[in-house]
MDAnalysis code that builds the backbone (N, CA, C; Angstrom):
import MDAnalysis as mda
import numpy as np

u = mda.Universe.empty(549, n_residues=183, atom_resindex=np.repeat(np.arange(183), 3), trajectory=True)
u.add_TopologyAttr("name", ["N", "CA", "C"] * 183)
u.add_TopologyAttr("resid", np.arange(1, 184))
u.add_TopologyAttr("resname", ["MET", "PRO", "GLU", "ILE", "ALA", "PRO", "LEU", "VAL", "LEU", "VAL", "ASP", "GLY", "SER", "SER", "TYR", "LEU", "TYR", "ARG", "ALA", "TYR", "HIS", "ALA", "LEU", "PRO", "PRO", "LEU", "SER", "ASN", "ARG", "LYS", "ASP", "HIS", "PRO", "THR", "GLY", "ALA", "MET", "LYS", "GLY", "VAL", "THR", "SER", "MET", "LEU", "ILE", "ARG", "LEU", "LYS", "LYS", "ASP", "TYR", "PRO", "SER", "PRO", "CYS", "CYS", "ILE", "ALA", "VAL", "VAL", "PHE", "ASP", "ALA", "LYS", "GLY", "LYS", "THR", "PHE", "ARG", "ASP", "GLU", "ILE", "TYR", "PRO", "GLU", "TYR", "LYS", "ALA", "ASN", "ARG", "PRO", "PRO", "MET", "PRO", "GLU", "ASP", "LEU", "ARG", "GLN", "GLN", "ILE", "GLU", "PRO", "ILE", "HIS", "ARG", "ILE", "VAL", "ALA", "ALA", "LEU", "GLY", "MET", "PRO", "LEU", "LEU", "VAL", "VAL", "SER", "GLY", "VAL", "GLU", "ALA", "ASP", "ASP", "VAL", "ILE", "GLY", "THR", "LEU", "ALA", "VAL", "GLN", "ALA", "VAL", "LYS", "ALA", "ASN", "LYS", "GLU", "VAL", "LEU", "ILE", "SER", "THR", "GLY", "ASP", "LYS", "ASP", "MET", "ALA", "GLN", "LEU", "VAL", "ASP", "GLU", "ARG", "VAL", "MET", "LEU", "ILE", "ASN", "THR", "MET", "ASN", "ASN", "GLN", "THR", "LEU", "ASP", "ILE", "GLU", "GLY", "VAL", "LYS", "GLU", "LYS", "PHE", "GLY", "VAL", "TYR", "PRO", "ASN", "GLN", "ILE", "VAL", "ASP", "TYR", "LEU", "ALA", "LEU", "MET", "GLY"])
u.atoms.positions = np.array([
    [1.066, -1.355, -0.114],
    [0.017, 0.044, -0.136],
    [0.698, 1.054, -0.208],
    [0.655, 2.186, -1.169],
    [1.621, 3.285, -0.938],
    [1.223, 4.270, 0.648],
    [2.468, 5.002, 0.718],
    [2.023, 5.772, 1.874],
    [1.390, 6.885, 1.678],
    [0.473, 7.356, 2.397],
    [-0.461, 8.777, 1.826],
    [0.625, 9.708, 2.310],
    [0.612, 10.624, 1.339],
    [1.409, 12.074, 1.732],
    [0.797, 12.963, 2.365],
    [1.101, 13.355, 3.725],
    [0.432, 14.298, 4.344],
    [0.396, 15.260, 4.068],
    [-0.552, 16.043, 4.721],
    [-0.549, 17.695, 4.944],
    [0.275, 18.251, 5.451],
    [1.187, 19.409, 5.107],
    [2.459, 19.479, 5.856],
    [1.734, 21.353, 6.007],
    [1.262, 21.610, 7.565],
    [1.052, 22.934, 7.723],
    [2.371, 23.900, 8.297],
    [2.991, 25.114, 7.683],
    [3.733, 25.416, 7.995],
    [3.353, 26.598, 8.793],
    [3.932, 26.856, 10.478],
    [3.585, 27.746, 11.299],
    [4.835, 29.206, 10.385],
    [4.064, 29.674, 9.678],
    [5.050, 30.971, 8.932],
    [5.586, 32.035, 9.761],
    [4.443, 32.283, 10.850],
    [5.105, 33.300, 11.921],
    [5.952, 32.808, 12.873],
    [6.418, 31.303, 12.823],
    [7.335, 30.510, 13.766],
    [8.926, 31.314, 12.741],
    [8.355, 30.462, 11.704],
    [9.385, 30.539, 10.823],
    [9.758, 32.352, 10.461],
    [8.963, 32.941, 10.390],
    [9.468, 34.687, 10.801],
    [10.399, 34.543, 11.604],
    [9.953, 34.601, 13.148],
    [10.745, 35.299, 13.938],
    [12.587, 34.277, 14.478],
    [12.184, 32.899, 13.687],
    [13.204, 32.196, 13.993],
    [14.165, 32.549, 12.489],
    [13.998, 32.856, 11.695],
    [14.691, 33.383, 10.311],
    [15.734, 34.399, 10.785],
    [14.291, 35.388, 11.119],
    [15.152, 36.883, 12.020],
    [15.976, 36.634, 13.047],
    [15.984, 35.802, 13.990],
    [16.900, 35.802, 14.983],
    [17.704, 34.912, 14.761],
    [17.632, 34.167, 13.463],
    [19.073, 32.968, 13.330],
    [20.234, 33.745, 12.509],
    [19.396, 34.977, 11.535],
    [20.550, 35.305, 10.602],
    [20.975, 36.608, 11.323],
    [22.243, 37.052, 10.557],
    [22.650, 38.459, 10.884],
    [21.825, 39.508, 10.137],
    [21.945, 40.825, 10.448],
    [20.876, 41.879, 9.421],
    [21.294, 41.479, 8.006],
    [20.894, 41.294, 7.243],
    [20.987, 41.141, 5.776],
    [20.210, 42.400, 5.402],
    [20.034, 43.139, 4.494],
    [19.688, 44.005, 3.398],
    [20.210, 43.975, 1.909],
    [19.282, 44.732, 1.327],
    [19.312, 44.677, -0.421],
    [20.104, 45.745, -0.711],
    [20.532, 45.892, -1.892],
    [21.490, 47.254, -2.747],
    [20.147, 48.477, -2.125],
    [19.057, 48.219, -1.788],
    [18.425, 49.314, -1.471],
    [18.225, 49.801, -0.120],
    [18.881, 48.840, 0.884],
    [19.075, 49.037, 2.249],
    [17.698, 48.425, 2.839],
    [17.169, 47.675, 1.911],
    [15.704, 46.967, 2.543],
    [16.334, 45.427, 3.293],
    [16.235, 45.660, 4.576],
    [16.397, 44.648, 5.301],
    [15.500, 43.091, 4.492],
    [16.109, 42.169, 4.318],
    [16.136, 40.799, 3.434],
    [16.598, 39.552, 4.611],
    [17.178, 39.568, 5.854],
    [17.416, 38.133, 6.550],
    [16.098, 37.420, 6.983],
    [14.949, 37.741, 7.254],
    [14.028, 36.990, 7.427],
    [13.287, 36.395, 5.774],
    [13.871, 37.442, 4.823],
    [13.029, 36.647, 3.385],
    [13.844, 35.442, 3.384],
    [14.955, 35.922, 3.283],
    [16.429, 34.796, 3.080],
    [16.192, 33.423, 3.689],
    [15.764, 33.149, 5.315],
    [15.712, 32.359, 5.843],
    [14.545, 32.089, 5.896],
    [13.153, 32.445, 6.144],
    [11.835, 31.806, 5.621],
    [11.961, 31.198, 3.807],
    [12.584, 31.665, 3.264],
    [12.444, 30.951, 2.085],
    [13.813, 29.863, 1.711],
    [14.231, 29.648, 2.507],
    [15.321, 28.374, 2.491],
    [15.004, 27.701, 2.983],
    [14.066, 27.833, 4.191],
    [13.378, 26.773, 5.141],
    [12.094, 26.359, 3.849],
    [11.350, 26.900, 3.213],
    [10.558, 26.415, 2.949],
    [10.938, 25.423, 1.772],
    [11.914, 25.928, 0.877],
    [12.697, 25.511, -0.442],
    [13.007, 23.974, 0.183],
    [13.450, 23.878, 1.581],
    [14.255, 22.684, 2.002],
    [12.708, 21.736, 2.452],
    [11.430, 22.537, 3.115],
    [10.367, 21.554, 3.231],
    [10.057, 20.887, 1.889],
    [9.988, 21.795, 0.839],
    [9.186, 21.605, -0.095],
    [9.675, 20.397, -1.141],
    [11.236, 20.378, -0.941],
    [11.983, 19.082, -1.017],
    [11.920, 18.175, -0.488],
    [11.809, 18.244, 0.864],
    [11.428, 16.903, 1.601],
    [10.195, 16.175, 1.530],
    [9.091, 17.550, 1.382],
    [7.994, 16.892, 1.266],
    [7.102, 17.260, -0.394],
    [8.089, 16.561, -1.448],
    [7.128, 16.829, -2.896],
    [5.634, 16.664, -3.063],
    [5.583, 17.219, -4.183],
    [3.669, 16.746, -4.393],
    [3.958, 14.782, -4.307],
    [2.953, 14.500, -4.309],
    [1.570, 14.841, -3.878],
    [0.982, 15.521, -2.795],
    [2.186, 16.095, -1.686],
    [2.192, 16.407, -0.409],
    [1.373, 18.474, -0.283],
    [0.654, 18.639, 0.450],
    [0.037, 19.721, 0.088],
    [0.597, 20.699, 0.998],
    [1.414, 21.827, 0.938],
    [2.487, 22.723, 1.865],
    [1.302, 23.808, 2.100],
    [0.908, 23.844, 3.270],
    [0.092, 25.446, 3.549],
    [0.863, 26.263, 4.801],
    [1.233, 27.486, 3.992],
    [2.186, 28.432, 5.033],
    [0.883, 29.228, 5.514],
    [0.483, 29.219, 7.077],
    [-0.225, 30.180, 7.789],
    [0.583, 31.264, 8.831],
    [0.280, 32.247, 8.487],
    [0.501, 33.414, 9.184],
    [-0.139, 34.170, 10.082],
    [0.217, 34.944, 11.296],
    [-0.732, 35.680, 12.017],
    [-1.441, 36.644, 11.359],
    [-2.322, 37.216, 11.600],
    [-2.908, 38.438, 11.297],
    [-2.374, 39.465, 11.642],
    [-2.703, 41.026, 11.017],
    [-2.172, 41.681, 11.900],
    [-3.923, 42.119, 12.826],
    [-3.094, 42.841, 14.007],
    [-4.147, 43.221, 14.283],
    [-4.577, 42.069, 15.521],
    [-5.651, 42.814, 16.411],
    [-6.109, 41.904, 17.849],
    [-6.888, 40.846, 17.350],
    [-6.873, 39.891, 18.081],
    [-7.618, 38.812, 18.310],
    [-8.619, 38.403, 19.178],
    [-9.583, 37.469, 19.073],
    [-10.356, 37.139, 19.897],
    [-9.693, 37.229, 21.422],
    [-8.375, 36.345, 21.512],
    [-8.063, 36.431, 22.984],
    [-7.955, 38.035, 23.806],
    [-7.461, 38.589, 22.712],
    [-7.872, 40.305, 23.028],
    [-8.705, 40.827, 23.770],
    [-9.727, 40.422, 22.796],
    [-11.230, 40.265, 23.668],
    [-11.290, 39.670, 24.919],
    [-11.113, 38.472, 24.997],
    [-11.236, 37.967, 26.115],
    [-10.570, 38.090, 27.355],
    [-8.996, 38.415, 27.106],
    [-8.479, 38.972, 28.254],
    [-7.227, 40.356, 27.504],
    [-8.104, 41.600, 27.599],
    [-7.070, 42.531, 27.434],
    [-5.196, 42.585, 27.765],
    [-4.882, 41.904, 29.213],
    [-3.389, 41.874, 29.247],
    [-3.166, 41.024, 28.458],
    [-3.619, 39.807, 27.560],
    [-3.195, 38.726, 26.741],
    [-1.856, 39.782, 25.846],
    [-0.850, 39.101, 25.741],
    [0.551, 39.458, 25.372],
    [0.688, 41.140, 25.641],
    [0.631, 41.520, 26.964],
    [0.834, 43.207, 26.968],
    [2.222, 43.124, 27.192],
    [2.848, 41.860, 27.679],
    [4.341, 42.362, 27.756],
    [5.148, 42.073, 26.611],
    [4.491, 41.920, 26.111],
    [5.521, 41.023, 24.324],
    [5.895, 42.517, 23.579],
    [7.001, 43.093, 23.791],
    [7.562, 43.987, 22.936],
    [7.123, 44.108, 21.097],
    [7.024, 45.038, 20.968],
    [6.080, 45.029, 19.306],
    [7.178, 44.617, 18.355],
    [6.388, 43.818, 17.637],
    [7.545, 43.768, 15.750],
    [8.413, 44.343, 15.769],
    [9.716, 44.400, 15.631],
    [11.009, 45.232, 15.218],
    [10.433, 45.342, 14.007],
    [10.862, 46.759, 13.261],
    [10.508, 47.322, 12.123],
    [11.165, 46.791, 11.182],
    [12.503, 46.347, 10.956],
    [12.977, 45.771, 10.105],
    [11.923, 44.464, 9.639],
    [12.285, 43.433, 10.485],
    [10.817, 42.413, 10.501],
    [9.544, 42.622, 9.840],
    [9.251, 43.735, 10.250],
    [7.800, 44.108, 9.876],
    [7.770, 44.068, 8.416],
    [8.744, 45.611, 7.997],
    [9.058, 45.461, 6.446],
    [8.942, 44.474, 5.506],
    [9.212, 43.033, 5.790],
    [9.945, 41.949, 5.091],
    [8.557, 41.091, 5.010],
    [7.073, 40.938, 5.902],
    [6.156, 40.102, 6.082],
    [5.526, 40.236, 4.503],
    [5.190, 41.057, 3.658],
    [4.206, 41.308, 2.706],
    [4.731, 40.653, 1.825],
    [6.751, 41.069, 1.774],
    [7.647, 40.434, 0.183],
    [7.549, 38.741, 0.846],
    [7.502, 38.549, 1.856],
    [7.482, 36.851, 2.078],
    [6.555, 35.947, 1.990],
    [5.530, 37.015, 2.115],
    [3.605, 36.593, 1.350],
    [4.189, 36.392, 0.139],
    [4.479, 37.143, -0.528],
    [4.713, 37.197, -2.099],
    [5.442, 35.677, -2.618],
    [6.523, 35.699, -1.855],
    [7.333, 34.263, -1.665],
    [6.828, 33.384, -1.432],
    [5.700, 33.086, -0.441],
    [5.153, 31.685, -0.556],
    [4.621, 31.349, -1.771],
    [3.679, 33.094, -2.043],
    [2.677, 32.346, -3.393],
    [3.598, 32.230, -4.504],
    [4.752, 33.059, -4.719],
    [5.811, 32.588, -5.814],
    [6.138, 30.655, -5.705],
    [6.201, 30.253, -4.678],
    [6.805, 29.073, -4.595],
    [5.470, 27.973, -4.722],
    [4.367, 28.436, -4.662],
    [3.132, 27.750, -4.961],
    [2.574, 27.137, -3.648],
    [2.687, 27.966, -2.900],
    [1.826, 27.204, -1.269],
    [0.998, 28.242, -1.075],
    [-0.256, 27.601, -1.049],
    [-1.608, 28.433, -0.070],
    [-0.786, 29.192, 1.172],
    [-1.404, 30.439, 1.169],
    [-0.856, 31.222, 2.112],
    [-2.602, 31.751, 3.041],
    [-2.160, 31.559, 4.160],
    [-3.322, 31.800, 4.773],
    [-2.956, 32.613, 5.809],
    [-3.849, 33.776, 6.010],
    [-3.845, 34.954, 7.221],
    [-5.303, 34.931, 7.405],
    [-6.164, 34.437, 8.537],
    [-7.038, 34.147, 8.924],
    [-7.490, 35.903, 10.101],
    [-8.105, 36.590, 10.009],
    [-8.299, 37.748, 10.731],
    [-8.794, 37.726, 12.147],
    [-8.316, 38.117, 13.197],
    [-8.580, 37.712, 14.601],
    [-8.413, 36.702, 15.380],
    [-7.604, 35.525, 14.335],
    [-6.901, 34.452, 15.260],
    [-5.466, 34.244, 14.796],
    [-5.189, 33.216, 15.662],
    [-3.394, 33.486, 15.474],
    [-3.324, 32.609, 14.613],
    [-2.276, 32.447, 14.197],
    [-1.504, 30.708, 13.147],
    [-1.679, 29.680, 13.799],
    [-2.008, 29.511, 15.269],
    [-1.699, 28.825, 15.906],
    [-3.019, 27.789, 15.891],
    [-3.806, 28.941, 16.156],
    [-5.156, 28.555, 15.773],
    [-5.963, 28.258, 14.566],
    [-5.329, 28.671, 13.513],
    [-5.555, 28.371, 12.123],
    [-5.278, 27.085, 12.044],
    [-4.068, 26.731, 12.230],
    [-3.291, 25.169, 12.494],
    [-3.805, 24.367, 12.916],
    [-4.093, 24.884, 14.064],
    [-5.173, 23.815, 15.051],
    [-6.372, 23.092, 14.554],
    [-7.136, 23.917, 14.063],
    [-8.621, 23.759, 13.209],
    [-8.089, 22.925, 12.463],
    [-7.222, 23.436, 11.484],
    [-6.893, 22.449, 10.088],
    [-6.253, 21.145, 10.611],
    [-5.423, 20.977, 10.886],
    [-4.859, 19.912, 11.624],
    [-6.580, 18.644, 12.322],
    [-6.876, 19.556, 12.898],
    [-8.120, 18.672, 13.510],
    [-8.904, 18.111, 12.861],
    [-9.738, 18.763, 11.893],
    [-10.133, 18.605, 10.241],
    [-9.233, 17.736, 9.420],
    [-8.053, 17.732, 8.981],
    [-7.983, 16.889, 8.467],
    [-7.624, 15.487, 8.796],
    [-7.062, 15.250, 10.207],
    [-7.816, 14.051, 10.896],
    [-8.707, 13.507, 10.736],
    [-10.261, 14.134, 10.550],
    [-11.490, 13.471, 11.215],
    [-11.511, 13.002, 9.503],
    [-10.880, 13.975, 8.479],
    [-10.838, 13.422, 7.077],
    [-9.773, 12.187, 6.827],
    [-9.399, 11.404, 8.227],
    [-8.576, 10.960, 7.602],
    [-7.087, 10.891, 6.738],
    [-6.210, 12.118, 6.960],
    [-5.615, 12.269, 6.684],
    [-4.184, 12.555, 7.666],
    [-2.986, 12.346, 7.082],
    [-1.949, 12.295, 8.159],
    [-1.285, 14.284, 8.227],
    [-1.104, 14.681, 9.357],
    [-0.850, 15.668, 9.177],
    [0.567, 15.816, 9.809],
    [1.476, 16.948, 9.653],
    [3.149, 17.108, 9.760],
    [2.517, 18.903, 9.860],
    [3.104, 19.053, 11.047],
    [3.208, 20.620, 11.470],
    [4.581, 20.943, 11.587],
    [4.752, 22.202, 10.773],
    [6.113, 22.297, 10.587],
    [6.201, 23.790, 11.521],
    [7.230, 23.853, 12.629],
    [6.959, 24.845, 13.971],
    [7.799, 24.150, 14.771],
    [8.465, 25.384, 15.478],
    [9.349, 25.586, 16.675],
    [8.596, 25.863, 18.056],
    [7.426, 26.451, 17.730],
    [6.513, 26.246, 18.886],
    [6.066, 25.090, 19.455],
    [6.438, 25.296, 20.852],
    [6.518, 24.102, 21.806],
    [5.087, 23.634, 22.023],
    [3.931, 24.778, 21.977],
    [2.440, 25.013, 22.147],
    [1.719, 24.040, 21.123],
    [2.436, 23.767, 20.015],
    [1.832, 23.059, 19.213],
    [2.040, 21.626, 19.388],
    [2.859, 21.013, 20.263],
    [3.178, 19.419, 20.926],
    [1.769, 18.785, 21.500],
    [1.040, 19.807, 21.746],
    [-0.474, 18.914, 22.158],
    [-1.574, 19.077, 21.307],
    [-1.085, 19.264, 19.715],
    [-1.833, 18.824, 18.744],
    [-1.136, 17.055, 18.123],
    [-0.243, 16.814, 18.677],
    [0.213, 15.709, 18.219],
    [-0.531, 13.947, 18.559],
    [-0.757, 13.150, 17.719],
    [-1.494, 11.920, 18.187],
    [-0.719, 11.136, 17.184],
    [-1.852, 10.084, 16.948],
    [-1.767, 9.305, 16.061],
    [-1.460, 9.661, 14.307],
    [-2.272, 10.237, 14.063],
    [-1.818, 10.612, 12.731],
    [-1.386, 12.573, 12.595],
    [-1.092, 13.247, 13.764],
    [-0.594, 14.200, 13.764],
    [0.967, 14.194, 14.288],
    [1.927, 14.283, 13.331],
    [3.266, 14.739, 14.247],
    [3.935, 16.240, 13.493],
    [5.054, 16.736, 14.380],
    [5.628, 17.934, 14.543],
    [7.067, 17.739, 13.998],
    [6.987, 19.171, 12.818],
    [8.829, 18.564, 12.622],
    [9.486, 20.026, 12.841],
    [10.742, 20.127, 13.402],
    [11.426, 21.497, 13.531],
    [12.625, 21.869, 12.526],
    [12.258, 22.017, 11.728],
    [13.087, 22.283, 10.221],
    [14.829, 23.013, 10.787],
    [14.625, 23.268, 12.266],
    [16.052, 24.045, 12.330],
    [16.664, 22.766, 12.490],
    [16.348, 21.774, 13.176],
    [17.329, 20.586, 13.610],
    [16.643, 19.375, 12.938],
    [15.817, 19.548, 12.041],
    [15.034, 18.390, 11.737],
    [14.553, 17.284, 12.178],
    [14.362, 17.431, 13.819],
    [13.343, 16.645, 14.412],
    [12.228, 16.478, 14.450],
    [11.458, 14.953, 14.555],
    [9.834, 15.064, 14.558],
    [9.774, 14.584, 15.819],
    [8.977, 15.360, 15.852],
    [8.167, 14.732, 17.308],
    [6.979, 13.969, 16.997],
    [6.642, 12.546, 17.726],
    [4.978, 11.828, 17.270],
    [5.064, 11.488, 18.753],
    [4.052, 11.109, 19.200],
    [3.652, 10.776, 21.062],
    [4.848, 10.560, 21.284],
    [5.670, 9.517, 21.558],
    [6.754, 9.366, 22.166],
    [7.896, 10.289, 22.207],
    [7.922, 11.178, 20.982],
    [9.093, 11.750, 20.836],
    [8.785, 13.067, 21.946],
    [6.890, 13.490, 21.682],
    [6.672, 15.050, 22.549],
    [7.261, 14.381, 24.114],
    [6.946, 13.232, 24.335],
    [6.906, 12.277, 25.909],
    [8.396, 12.670, 26.143],
    [9.589, 12.093, 25.338],
    [11.050, 12.234, 25.565],
    [11.645, 13.533, 25.747],
    [11.096, 14.372, 24.755],
    [11.150, 16.263, 24.937],
    [10.393, 16.659, 26.458],
    [9.567, 16.487, 26.388],
    [8.671, 17.531, 27.293],
    [8.666, 16.952, 28.828],
    [8.720, 15.541, 29.108],
    [8.138, 14.524, 29.671],
    [7.122, 14.517, 30.424],
    [6.236, 14.565, 29.380],
    [4.702, 14.357, 29.433],
    [4.106, 14.018, 28.171],
    [3.164, 13.763, 27.748],
    [2.516, 13.457, 26.866],
    [1.441, 14.223, 26.172],
    [1.335, 14.650, 24.734],
    [0.753, 15.401, 23.619],
    [-1.076, 16.119, 24.628],
    [-1.580, 14.948, 25.836],
    [-2.490, 15.664, 26.305],
    [-2.123, 16.121, 27.519],
    [-0.942, 16.388, 28.104],
    [-0.541, 16.918, 29.041],
    [-0.195, 18.023, 28.687],
    [0.117, 18.834, 27.329],
    [1.042, 19.431, 27.266],
    [0.635, 21.045, 28.305],
    [-0.647, 21.047, 27.330],
    [-1.477, 22.460, 28.032],
    [-1.350, 22.625, 29.691],
    [-1.525, 21.595, 30.665],
    [-1.122, 21.993, 32.027],
    [0.292, 22.023, 32.079],
    [0.980, 21.054, 31.315],
    [2.432, 21.429, 31.605],
    [3.220, 22.926, 31.569],
    [2.667, 23.347, 30.226],
    [3.252, 25.073, 30.051],
    [2.275, 25.706, 30.889],
    [1.184, 25.116, 31.814],
    [0.360, 26.792, 32.474],
    [1.414, 26.391, 33.953],
    [1.825, 25.205, 34.143],
    [2.653, 24.995, 35.489],
    [4.249, 25.864, 35.195],
    [4.527, 25.670, 33.589],
    [6.066, 26.358, 33.688],
    [5.992, 28.144, 33.243],
    [4.221, 28.453, 33.391],
    [4.230, 29.743, 33.362],
    [4.542, 30.561, 32.320],
])
């Protein structure tokens, strides 16, 4: 029986920050910042190479503005510093790069990328599909089950149920409590 190609969901917001902080400040001839663009593009090209067609790779980014969580709890992420301006300038070009690579780009107003990824993963599992979530965000470990795995493109580590247990000391269904206790 042939292996079923997974639905690959990329946490574009996680890629964005990881690329920005992993690379030195880079810019083009017009002095526009390009470091995050270079890093995100490299990670997406590698992912596309590692998971060729018939895989569907979708890239999900946070939308600009407040989310439903801000309505529920006004102090949500209140202590988080604002996005650096040189990173903000790279978002729209990165969105264009994703489109040029032929990958669906999802940005849903009022919700974070994590929420979109979680919803799509649950829907895919209900449709009997395998899901691979590409992220460095430990919060996503709560989604891991028999059909959902995580991959960290920085170290190429994949996490299944036992991988989550080994890395965090708890099973995926305990991640929410684990993170709450960690603060």
